[in-house]
N, CA, C, O and the ligand as a Tripos MOL2 file, in Angstrom:
@<TRIPOS>MOLECULE
protein
  253   251    64     0     0
PROTEIN
NO_CHARGES

@<TRIPOS>ATOM
      1 N          -1.9210   55.1660  -15.2540 N.3       1 MET1
      2 CA         -2.9090   55.3450  -14.1840 C.3       1 MET1
      3 C          -2.6510   56.6540  -13.4460 C.2       1 MET1
      4 O          -1.5340   56.9050  -12.9940 O.2       1 MET1
      5 N          -3.6820   57.4850  -13.3250 N.am      2 PRO2
      6 CA         -3.4530   58.7780  -12.6720 C.3       2 PRO2
      7 C          -3.1600   58.6070  -11.1820 C.2       2 PRO2
      8 O          -3.6640   57.6930  -10.5300 O.2       2 PRO2
      9 N          -2.3600   59.4850  -10.6850 N.am      3 LEU3
     10 CA         -2.0290   59.4680   -9.2650 C.3       3 LEU3
     11 C          -3.2480   59.8470   -8.4390 C.2       3 LEU3
     12 O          -4.0400   60.7090   -8.8210 O.2       3 LEU3
     13 N          -3.3740   59.1970   -7.3240 N.am      4 LYS4
     14 CA         -4.4370   59.5820   -6.3990 C.3       4 LYS4
     15 C          -3.8660   60.5390   -5.3750 C.2       4 LYS4
     16 O          -3.1500   60.1440   -4.4540 O.2       4 LYS4
     17 N          -4.1950   61.7930   -5.5530 N.am      5 ILE5
     18 CA         -3.6940   62.8010   -4.6300 C.3       5 ILE5
     19 C          -4.8890   63.5030   -4.0060 C.2       5 ILE5
     20 O          -5.7360   64.0580   -4.7060 O.2       5 ILE5
     21 N          -4.9420   63.4720   -2.7120 N.am      6 ASN6
     22 CA         -6.0850   64.0470   -2.0050 C.3       6 ASN6
     23 C          -5.6600   65.2040   -1.1170 C.2       6 ASN6
     24 O          -4.4910   65.3580   -0.7650 O.2       6 ASN6
     25 N          -6.6570   66.0100   -0.7700 N.am      7 VAL7
     26 CA         -6.4070   67.1010    0.1670 C.3       7 VAL7
     27 C          -5.8790   66.5140    1.4710 C.2       7 VAL7
     28 O          -6.4340   65.5500    1.9980 O.2       7 VAL7
     29 N          -4.8220   67.0940    1.9760 N.am      8 GLY8
     30 CA         -4.2280   66.6230    3.2270 C.3       8 GLY8
     31 C          -3.0210   65.7380    3.0190 C.2       8 GLY8
     32 O          -2.2590   65.4940    3.9550 O.2       8 GLY8
     33 N          -2.8330   65.2480    1.7840 N.am      9 ASP9
     34 CA         -1.6520   64.4270    1.4980 C.3       9 ASP9
     35 C          -0.3880   65.2760    1.5420 C.2       9 ASP9
     36 O          -0.4120   66.4740    1.2590 O.2       9 ASP9
     37 N           0.6990   64.6370    1.8990 N.am     10 ILE10
     38 CA          1.9930   65.3120    1.8270 C.3      10 ILE10
     39 C           2.7880   64.6470    0.7100 C.2      10 ILE10
     40 O           3.0050   63.4350    0.7160 O.2      10 ILE10
     41 N           3.2200   65.4690   -0.2530 N.am     11 VAL11
     42 CA          3.9190   64.9220   -1.4120 C.3      11 VAL11
     43 C           5.3450   65.4770   -1.4950 C.2      11 VAL11
     44 O           5.6280   66.6030   -1.0850 O.2      11 VAL11
     45 N           6.2160   64.6480   -2.0360 N.am     12 GLU12
     46 CA          7.5850   65.0910   -2.2860 C.3      12 GLU12
     47 C           7.7260   65.3130   -3.7790 C.2      12 GLU12
     48 O           7.4030   64.4330   -4.5770 O.2      12 GLU12
     49 N           8.2090   66.4940   -4.1610 N.am     13 LEU13
     50 CA          8.3740   66.8230   -5.5730 C.3      13 LEU13
     51 C           9.8320   66.6770   -6.0050 C.2      13 LEU13
     52 O          10.7590   66.7990   -5.2040 O.2      13 LEU13
     53 N          10.0010   66.4120   -7.3050 N.am     14 LYS14
     54 CA         11.3530   66.2720   -7.8550 C.3      14 LYS14
     55 C          12.0810   67.6040   -7.8370 C.2      14 LYS14
     56 O          13.2880   67.6850   -7.6050 O.2      14 LYS14
     57 N          11.2890   68.6600   -8.0970 N.am     15 LYS15
     58 CA         11.8780   69.9910   -8.1810 C.3      15 LYS15
     59 C          11.7520   70.6720   -6.8280 C.2      15 LYS15
     60 O          10.6690   70.7310   -6.2460 O.2      15 LYS15
     61 N          12.8570   71.1780   -6.3440 N.am     16 LYS16
     62 CA         12.8320   71.8510   -5.0460 C.3      16 LYS16
     63 C          12.2270   73.2420   -5.1430 C.2      16 LYS16
     64 O          12.3580   73.9320   -6.1550 O.2      16 LYS16
     65 N          11.5700   73.6290   -4.0790 N.am     17 HIS17
     66 CA         11.0670   74.9860   -3.9550 C.3      17 HIS17
     67 C          12.2720   75.9060   -3.7610 C.2      17 HIS17
     68 O          13.2990   75.4610   -3.2470 O.2      17 HIS17
     69 N          12.1730   77.1870   -4.1620 N.am     18 PRO18
     70 CA         13.3050   78.1170   -3.9790 C.3      18 PRO18
     71 C          13.8320   78.1660   -2.5430 C.2      18 PRO18
     72 O          14.9950   78.5060   -2.3260 O.2      18 PRO18
     73 N          12.9870   77.8290   -1.5570 N.am     19 CYS19
     74 CA         13.4320   77.8680   -0.1620 C.3      19 CYS19
     75 C          14.2790   76.6530    0.1910 C.2      19 CYS19
     76 O          14.8780   76.6110    1.2660 O.2      19 CYS19
     77 N          14.3360   75.6650   -0.6980 N.am     20 GLY20
     78 CA         15.1570   74.4760   -0.4480 C.3      20 GLY20
     79 C          14.3480   73.2610   -0.0310 C.2      20 GLY20
     80 O          14.8670   72.1450   -0.0040 O.2      20 GLY20
     81 N          13.0790   73.4700    0.2960 N.am     21 GLY21
     82 CA         12.2310   72.3470    0.6900 C.3      21 GLY21
     83 C          11.6450   71.6470   -0.5260 C.2      21 GLY21
     84 O          11.5030   72.2610   -1.5840 O.2      21 GLY21
     85 N          11.3090   70.3870   -0.3900 N.am     22 ASN22
     86 CA         10.6540   69.7030   -1.5080 C.3      22 ASN22
     87 C           9.4440   68.8700   -1.0630 C.2      22 ASN22
     88 O           8.9860   67.9860   -1.7880 O.2      22 ASN22
     89 N           8.9390   69.1650    0.1320 N.am     23 THR23
     90 CA          7.7010   68.5040    0.5440 C.3      23 THR23
     91 C           6.5830   69.5480    0.6610 C.2      23 THR23
     92 O           6.7690   70.6560    1.1640 O.2      23 THR23
     93 N           5.4320   69.1350    0.1750 N.am     24 PHE24
     94 CA          4.2870   70.0460    0.1050 C.3      24 PHE24
     95 C           3.0420   69.3430    0.6210 C.2      24 PHE24
     96 O           2.8740   68.1390    0.4290 O.2      24 PHE24
     97 N           2.1840   70.0900    1.2660 N.am     25 ILE25
     98 CA          0.9000   69.5410    1.6870 C.3      25 ILE25
     99 C          -0.1680   70.0020    0.7040 C.2      25 ILE25
    100 O          -0.1790   71.1610    0.2890 O.2      25 ILE25
    101 N          -1.0510   69.1050    0.3390 N.am     26 VAL26
    102 CA         -2.0990   69.4180   -0.6370 C.3      26 VAL26
    103 C          -3.2440   70.1330    0.0680 C.2      26 VAL26
    104 O          -3.8490   69.5970    0.9970 O.2      26 VAL26
    105 N          -3.5300   71.3400   -0.3800 N.am     27 ARG27
    106 CA         -4.5980   72.1310    0.2240 C.3      27 ARG27
    107 C          -5.8630   72.1020   -0.6040 C.2      27 ARG27
    108 O          -6.9570   72.2460   -0.0580 O.2      27 ARG27
    109 N          -5.7430   71.9230   -1.8910 N.am     28 ARG28
    110 CA         -6.9240   71.8050   -2.7310 C.3      28 ARG28
    111 C          -6.6120   70.8900   -3.9090 C.2      28 ARG28
    112 O          -5.5280   70.9530   -4.4900 O.2      28 ARG28
    113 N          -7.5580   70.0550   -4.2460 N.am     29 ALA29
    114 CA         -7.3830   69.1190   -5.3590 C.3      29 ALA29
    115 C          -8.4370   69.3520   -6.4070 C.2      29 ALA29
    116 O          -9.5240   69.8400   -6.0970 O.2      29 ALA29
    117 N          -8.1370   69.0140   -7.6380 N.am     30 GLY30
    118 CA         -9.0830   69.1960   -8.7410 C.3      30 GLY30
    119 C          -8.3160   69.2740  -10.0360 C.2      30 GLY30
    120 O          -7.3050   68.5900  -10.1960 O.2      30 GLY30
    121 N          -8.7740   70.0960  -10.9690 N.am     31 MET31
    122 CA         -8.0420   70.3130  -12.2120 C.3      31 MET31
    123 C          -6.7070   70.9900  -11.9110 C.2      31 MET31
    124 O          -5.6740   70.6950  -12.5110 O.2      31 MET31
    125 N          -6.7820   71.9050  -10.9590 N.am     32 ASP32
    126 CA         -5.5720   72.5470  -10.4580 C.3      32 ASP32
    127 C          -5.4110   72.1830   -8.9950 C.2      32 ASP32
    128 O          -6.3890   72.0150   -8.2670 O.2      32 ASP32
    129 N          -4.1700   72.0660   -8.5820 N.am     33 PHE33
    130 CA         -3.8830   71.7220   -7.1990 C.3      33 PHE33
    131 C          -3.2280   72.8920   -6.4990 C.2      33 PHE33
    132 O          -2.3770   73.5780   -7.0660 O.2      33 PHE33
    133 N          -3.6270   73.1070   -5.2790 N.am     34 ARG34
    134 CA         -2.9650   74.1250   -4.4750 C.3      34 ARG34
    135 C          -2.1060   73.4070   -3.4470 C.2      34 ARG34
    136 O          -2.5970   72.6190   -2.6390 O.2      34 ARG34
    137 N          -0.8300   73.6940   -3.4950 N.am     35 LEU35
    138 CA          0.1190   73.0580   -2.5860 C.3      35 LEU35
    139 C           0.7250   74.0870   -1.6630 C.2      35 LEU35
    140 O           0.9630   75.2330   -2.0440 O.2      35 LEU35
    141 N           0.9690   73.6570   -0.4480 N.am     36 GLU36
    142 CA          1.6300   74.5470    0.4980 C.3      36 GLU36
    143 C           2.9630   73.9330    0.8660 C.2      36 GLU36
    144 O           3.0400   72.7870    1.3100 O.2      36 GLU36
    145 N           4.0050   74.7130    0.6750 N.am     37 CYS37
    146 CA          5.3470   74.2530    1.0150 C.3      37 CYS37
    147 C           5.4220   74.0510    2.5380 C.2      37 CYS37
    148 O           5.0640   74.9420    3.3080 O.2      37 CYS37
    149 N           5.8900   72.8740    2.9560 N.am     38 THR38
    150 CA          5.9300   72.6060    4.3970 C.3      38 THR38
    151 C           7.1320   73.2920    5.0570 C.2      38 THR38
    152 O           7.2260   73.3380    6.2840 O.2      38 THR38
    153 N           8.0380   73.8180    4.2520 N.am     39 THR39
    154 CA          9.2110   74.4870    4.8070 C.3      39 THR39
    155 C           8.9590   75.9730    5.0410 C.2      39 THR39
    156 O           9.2570   76.4990    6.1130 O.2      39 THR39
    157 N           8.3980   76.6570    4.0140 N.am     40 CYS40
    158 CA          8.2190   78.1100    4.1420 C.3      40 CYS40
    159 C           6.7470   78.5360    4.1140 C.2      40 CYS40
    160 O           6.4410   79.7240    4.2150 O.2      40 CYS40
    161 N           5.8390   77.5680    3.9760 N.am     41 ASN41
    162 CA          4.3930   77.8220    3.9890 C.3      41 ASN41
    163 C           3.8620   78.6430    2.8050 C.2      41 ASN41
    164 O           2.7220   79.1080    2.8350 O.2      41 ASN41
    165 N           4.6800   78.8200    1.7740 N.am     42 THR42
    166 CA          4.1960   79.4970    0.5730 C.3      42 THR42
    167 C           3.2510   78.5660   -0.1830 C.2      42 THR42
    168 O           3.4750   77.3580   -0.2510 O.2      42 THR42
    169 N           2.1820   79.1500   -0.7540 N.am     43 GLN43
    170 CA          1.2480   78.3290   -1.5120 C.3      43 GLN43
    171 C           1.4620   78.5180   -2.9980 C.2      43 GLN43
    172 O           1.6760   79.6320   -3.4770 O.2      43 GLN43
    173 N           1.4010   77.4060   -3.7220 N.am     44 VAL44
    174 CA          1.5690   77.4470   -5.1730 C.3      44 VAL44
    175 C           0.4310   76.6740   -5.8330 C.2      44 VAL44
    176 O          -0.0890   75.7050   -5.2790 O.2      44 VAL44
    177 N           0.0590   77.1250   -7.0290 N.am     45 TRP45
    178 CA         -0.9400   76.4180   -7.8330 C.3      45 TRP45
    179 C          -0.2310   75.6460   -8.9230 C.2      45 TRP45
    180 O           0.6810   76.1620   -9.5690 O.2      45 TRP45
    181 N          -0.6500   74.4070   -9.1290 N.am     46 LEU46
    182 CA         -0.0980   73.6040  -10.2120 C.3      46 LEU46
    183 C          -1.2360   72.8720  -10.9150 C.2      46 LEU46
    184 O          -2.0830   72.2580  -10.2650 O.2      46 LEU46
    185 N          -1.2540   72.9380  -12.2680 N.am     47 PRO47
    186 CA         -2.2420   72.1310  -12.9890 C.3      47 PRO47
    187 C          -1.9200   70.6530  -12.7890 C.2      47 PRO47
    188 O          -0.7530   70.2880  -12.6460 O.2      47 PRO47
    189 N          -2.9390   69.8050  -12.7760 N.am     48 ARG48
    190 CA         -2.7590   68.3770  -12.5020 C.3      48 ARG48
    191 C          -1.6390   67.7060  -13.3280 C.2      48 ARG48
    192 O          -0.7930   67.0180  -12.7560 O.2      48 ARG48
    193 N          -1.6210   67.8960  -14.6750 N.am     49 PRO49
    194 CA         -0.5780   67.1910  -15.4440 C.3      49 PRO49
    195 C           0.8340   67.5770  -15.0070 C.2      49 PRO49
    196 O           1.7410   66.7450  -15.0110 O.2      49 PRO49
    197 N           1.0090   68.8260  -14.6340 N.am     50 LYS50
    198 CA          2.3100   69.2940  -14.2010 C.3      50 LYS50
    199 C           2.6730   68.6670  -12.8550 C.2      50 LYS50
    200 O           3.8030   68.2290  -12.6390 O.2      50 LYS50
    201 N           1.7000   68.6380  -11.9680 N.am     51 LEU51
    202 CA          1.9220   68.0480  -10.6470 C.3      51 LEU51
    203 C           2.2760   66.5720  -10.7740 C.2      51 LEU51
    204 O           3.1970   66.0860  -10.1180 O.2      51 LEU51
    205 N           1.5300   65.8560  -11.6330 N.am     52 GLU52
    206 CA          1.7820   64.4180  -11.7800 C.3      52 GLU52
    207 C           3.1960   64.1490  -12.2710 C.2      52 GLU52
    208 O           3.8130   63.1500  -11.9000 O.2      52 GLU52
    209 N           3.7040   65.0450  -13.1080 N.am     53 LYS53
    210 CA          5.0750   64.8890  -13.6060 C.3      53 LYS53
    211 C           6.0960   65.1840  -12.5220 C.2      53 LYS53
    212 O           7.1890   64.6160  -12.5080 O.2      53 LYS53
    213 N           5.7330   66.0690  -11.6240 N.am     54 ARG54
    214 CA          6.7080   66.5260  -10.6280 C.3      54 ARG54
    215 C           6.7360   65.7170   -9.3430 C.2      54 ARG54
    216 O           7.7090   65.7690   -8.5920 O.2      54 ARG54
    217 N           5.6810   64.9770   -9.0920 N.am     55 VAL55
    218 CA          5.6410   64.2220   -7.8300 C.3      55 VAL55
    219 C           6.6470   63.0860   -7.8410 C.2      55 VAL55
    220 O           6.6730   62.2650   -8.7580 O.2      55 VAL55
    221 N           7.4600   63.0530   -6.8250 N.am     56 LYS56
    222 CA          8.4160   61.9660   -6.6700 C.3      56 LYS56
    223 C           7.7390   60.8270   -5.9000 C.2      56 LYS56
    224 O           7.7670   59.6660   -6.3070 O.2      56 LYS56
    225 N           7.1400   61.2020   -4.7890 N.am     57 LYS57
    226 CA          6.3590   60.2100   -4.0530 C.3      57 LYS57
    227 C           5.3790   60.8810   -3.1020 C.2      57 LYS57
    228 O           5.5150   62.0500   -2.7410 O.2      57 LYS57
    229 N           4.3950   60.0980   -2.7180 N.am     58 ILE58
    230 CA          3.4450   60.5670   -1.7080 C.3      58 ILE58
    231 C           3.9630   60.0890   -0.3540 C.2      58 ILE58
    232 O           4.0100   58.8910   -0.0760 O.2      58 ILE58
    233 N           4.3450   61.0360    0.4650 N.am     59 ILE59
    234 CA          4.9510   60.7070    1.7510 C.3      59 ILE59
    235 C           3.8960   60.2730    2.7440 C.2      59 ILE59
    236 O           4.0740   59.3010    3.4780 O.2      59 ILE59
    237 N           2.7950   61.0070    2.7570 N.am     60 GLU60
    238 CA          1.7660   60.7140    3.7370 C.3      60 GLU60
    239 C           0.4150   60.7950    3.0560 C.2      60 GLU60
    240 O           0.0810   61.7960    2.4210 O.2      60 GLU60
    241 N          -0.3630   59.7190    3.1960 N.am     61 ASN61
    242 CA         -1.6840   59.6980    2.6190 C.3      61 ASN61
    243 C          -2.7020   60.0510    3.6860 C.2      61 ASN61
    244 O          -2.6550   59.5410    4.8050 O.2      61 ASN61
    245 N          -3.6190   60.9250    3.3250 N.am     62 SER62
    246 CA         -4.5860   61.4060    4.3140 C.3      62 SER62
    247 C          -5.6060   60.3410    4.7030 C.2      62 SER62
    248 O          -6.2730   60.4710    5.7300 O.2      62 SER62
    249 N          -5.7340   59.2870    3.8930 N.am     63 ASP63
    250 CA         -6.7160   58.2320    4.2080 C.3      63 ASP63
    251 C          -6.3320   57.4280    5.4540 C.2      63 ASP63
    252 O          -7.0540   56.5110    5.8440 O.2      63 ASP63
    253 ZN          9.2350   76.7510    0.3100 Zn       64 ZN64
@<TRIPOS>BOND
     1     1     2 1
     2     2     3 1
     3     3     4 2
     4     3     5 am
     5     5     6 1
     6     6     7 1
     7     7     8 2
     8     7     9 am
     9     9    10 1
    10    10    11 1
    11    11    12 2
    12    11    13 am
    13    13    14 1
    14    14    15 1
    15    15    16 2
    16    15    17 am
    17    17    18 1
    18    18    19 1
    19    19    20 2
    20    19    21 am
    21    21    22 1
    22    22    23 1
    23    23    24 2
    24    23    25 am
    25    25    26 1
    26    26    27 1
    27    27    28 2
    28    27    29 am
    29    29    30 1
    30    30    31 1
    31    31    32 2
    32    31    33 am
    33    33    34 1
    34    34    35 1
    35    35    36 2
    36    35    37 am
    37    37    38 1
    38    38    39 1
    39    39    40 2
    40    39    41 am
    41    41    42 1
    42    42    43 1
    43    43    44 2
    44    43    45 am
    45    45    46 1
    46    46    47 1
    47    47    48 2
    48    47    49 am
    49    49    50 1
    50    50    51 1
    51    51    52 2
    52    51    53 am
    53    53    54 1
    54    54    55 1
    55    55    56 2
    56    55    57 am
    57    57    58 1
    58    58    59 1
    59    59    60 2
    60    59    61 am
    61    61    62 1
    62    62    63 1
    63    63    64 2
    64    63    65 am
    65    65    66 1
    66    66    67 1
    67    67    68 2
    68    67    69 am
    69    69    70 1
    70    70    71 1
    71    71    72 2
    72    71    73 am
    73    73    74 1
    74    74    75 1
    75    75    76 2
    76    75    77 am
    77    77    78 1
    78    78    79 1
    79    79    80 2
    80    79    81 am
    81    81    82 1
    82    82    83 1
    83    83    84 2
    84    83    85 am
    85    85    86 1
    86    86    87 1
    87    87    88 2
    88    87    89 am
    89    89    90 1
    90    90    91 1
    91    91    92 2
    92    91    93 am
    93    93    94 1
    94    94    95 1
    95    95    96 2
    96    95    97 am
    97    97    98 1
    98    98    99 1
    99    99   100 2
   100    99   101 am
   101   101   102 1
   102   102   103 1
   103   103   104 2
   104   103   105 am
   105   105   106 1
   106   106   107 1
   107   107   108 2
   108   107   109 am
   109   109   110 1
   110   110   111 1
   111   111   112 2
   112   111   113 am
   113   113   114 1
   114   114   115 1
   115   115   116 2
   116   115   117 am
   117   117   118 1
   118   118   119 1
   119   119   120 2
   120   119   121 am
   121   121   122 1
   122   122   123 1
   123   123   124 2
   124   123   125 am
   125   125   126 1
   126   126   127 1
   127   127   128 2
   128   127   129 am
   129   129   130 1
   130   130   131 1
   131   131   132 2
   132   131   133 am
   133   133   134 1
   134   134   135 1
   135   135   136 2
   136   135   137 am
   137   137   138 1
   138   138   139 1
   139   139   140 2
   140   139   141 am
   141   141   142 1
   142   142   143 1
   143   143   144 2
   144   143   145 am
   145   145   146 1
   146   146   147 1
   147   147   148 2
   148   147   149 am
   149   149   150 1
   150   150   151 1
   151   151   152 2
   152   151   153 am
   153   153   154 1
   154   154   155 1
   155   155   156 2
   156   155   157 am
   157   157   158 1
   158   158   159 1
   159   159   160 2
   160   159   161 am
   161   161   162 1
   162   162   163 1
   163   163   164 2
   164   163   165 am
   165   165   166 1
   166   166   167 1
   167   167   168 2
   168   167   169 am
   169   169   170 1
   170   170   171 1
   171   171   172 2
   172   171   173 am
   173   173   174 1
   174   174   175 1
   175   175   176 2
   176   175   177 am
   177   177   178 1
   178   178   179 1
   179   179   180 2
   180   179   181 am
   181   181   182 1
   182   182   183 1
   183   183   184 2
   184   183   185 am
   185   185   186 1
   186   186   187 1
   187   187   188 2
   188   187   189 am
   189   189   190 1
   190   190   191 1
   191   191   192 2
   192   191   193 am
   193   193   194 1
   194   194   195 1
   195   195   196 2
   196   195   197 am
   197   197   198 1
   198   198   199 1
   199   199   200 2
   200   199   201 am
   201   201   202 1
   202   202   203 1
   203   203   204 2
   204   203   205 am
   205   205   206 1
   206   206   207 1
   207   207   208 2
   208   207   209 am
   209   209   210 1
   210   210   211 1
   211   211   212 2
   212   211   213 am
   213   213   214 1
   214   214   215 1
   215   215   216 2
   216   215   217 am
   217   217   218 1
   218   218   219 1
   219   219   220 2
   220   219   221 am
   221   221   222 1
   222   222   223 1
   223   223   224 2
   224   223   225 am
   225   225   226 1
   226   226   227 1
   227   227   228 2
   228   227   229 am
   229   229   230 1
   230   230   231 1
   231   231   232 2
   232   231   233 am
   233   233   234 1
   234   234   235 1
   235   235   236 2
   236   235   237 am
   237   237   238 1
   238   238   239 1
   239   239   240 2
   240   239   241 am
   241   241   242 1
   242   242   243 1
   243   243   244 2
   244   243   245 am
   245   245   246 1
   246   246   247 1
   247   247   248 2
   248   247   249 am
   249   249   250 1
   250   250   251 1
   251   251   252 2
@<TRIPOS>SUBSTRUCTURE
     1 MET1         2 RESIDUE 1 A MET
     2 PRO2         6 RESIDUE 1 A PRO
     3 LEU3        10 RESIDUE 1 A LEU
     4 LYS4        14 RESIDUE 1 A LYS
     5 ILE5        18 RESIDUE 1 A ILE
     6 ASN6        22 RESIDUE 1 A ASN
     7 VAL7        26 RESIDUE 1 A VAL
     8 GLY8        30 RESIDUE 1 A GLY
     9 ASP9        34 RESIDUE 1 A ASP
    10 ILE10       38 RESIDUE 1 A ILE
    11 VAL11       42 RESIDUE 1 A VAL
    12 GLU12       46 RESIDUE 1 A GLU
    13 LEU13       50 RESIDUE 1 A LEU
    14 LYS14       54 RESIDUE 1 A LYS
    15 LYS15       58 RESIDUE 1 A LYS
    16 LYS16       62 RESIDUE 1 A LYS
    17 HIS17       66 RESIDUE 1 A HIS
    18 PRO18       70 RESIDUE 1 A PRO
    19 CYS19       74 RESIDUE 1 A CYS
    20 GLY20       78 RESIDUE 1 A GLY
    21 GLY21       82 RESIDUE 1 A GLY
    22 ASN22       86 RESIDUE 1 A ASN
    23 THR23       90 RESIDUE 1 A THR
    24 PHE24       94 RESIDUE 1 A PHE
    25 ILE25       98 RESIDUE 1 A ILE
    26 VAL26      102 RESIDUE 1 A VAL
    27 ARG27      106 RESIDUE 1 A ARG
    28 ARG28      110 RESIDUE 1 A ARG
    29 ALA29      114 RESIDUE 1 A ALA
    30 GLY30      118 RESIDUE 1 A GLY
    31 MET31      122 RESIDUE 1 A MET
    32 ASP32      126 RESIDUE 1 A ASP
    33 PHE33      130 RESIDUE 1 A PHE
    34 ARG34      134 RESIDUE 1 A ARG
    35 LEU35      138 RESIDUE 1 A LEU
    36 GLU36      142 RESIDUE 1 A GLU
    37 CYS37      146 RESIDUE 1 A CYS
    38 THR38      150 RESIDUE 1 A THR
    39 THR39      154 RESIDUE 1 A THR
    40 CYS40      158 RESIDUE 1 A CYS
    41 ASN41      162 RESIDUE 1 A ASN
    42 THR42      166 RESIDUE 1 A THR
    43 GLN43      170 RESIDUE 1 A GLN
    44 VAL44      174 RESIDUE 1 A VAL
    45 TRP45      178 RESIDUE 1 A TRP
    46 LEU46      182 RESIDUE 1 A LEU
    47 PRO47      186 RESIDUE 1 A PRO
    48 ARG48      190 RESIDUE 1 A ARG
    49 PRO49      194 RESIDUE 1 A PRO
    50 LYS50      198 RESIDUE 1 A LYS
    51 LEU51      202 RESIDUE 1 A LEU
    52 GLU52      206 RESIDUE 1 A GLU
    53 LYS53      210 RESIDUE 1 A LYS
    54 ARG54      214 RESIDUE 1 A ARG
    55 VAL55      218 RESIDUE 1 A VAL
    56 LYS56      222 RESIDUE 1 A LYS
    57 LYS57      226 RESIDUE 1 A LYS
    58 ILE58      230 RESIDUE 1 A ILE
    59 ILE59      234 RESIDUE 1 A ILE
    60 GLU60      238 RESIDUE 1 A GLU
    61 ASN61      242 RESIDUE 1 A ASN
    62 SER62      246 RESIDUE 1 A SER
    63 ASP63      250 RESIDUE 1 A ASP
    64 ZN64       253 GROUP 0 **** ****
């Protein structure tokens, strides 16, 4: 079952960002996701399959 990830969600990834943070806020959802690191505010693009593999958990759901 695909993960339900929406804009505004905060997700924790298995792989840490180079800055040491591992929580990201979802800025855009679709085939590709745009995530913003909550520690250093850098934005990264990830294709959905890659994101689904990397998500450890959804910390905060925007709903
Ligand atoms: Zn970062």
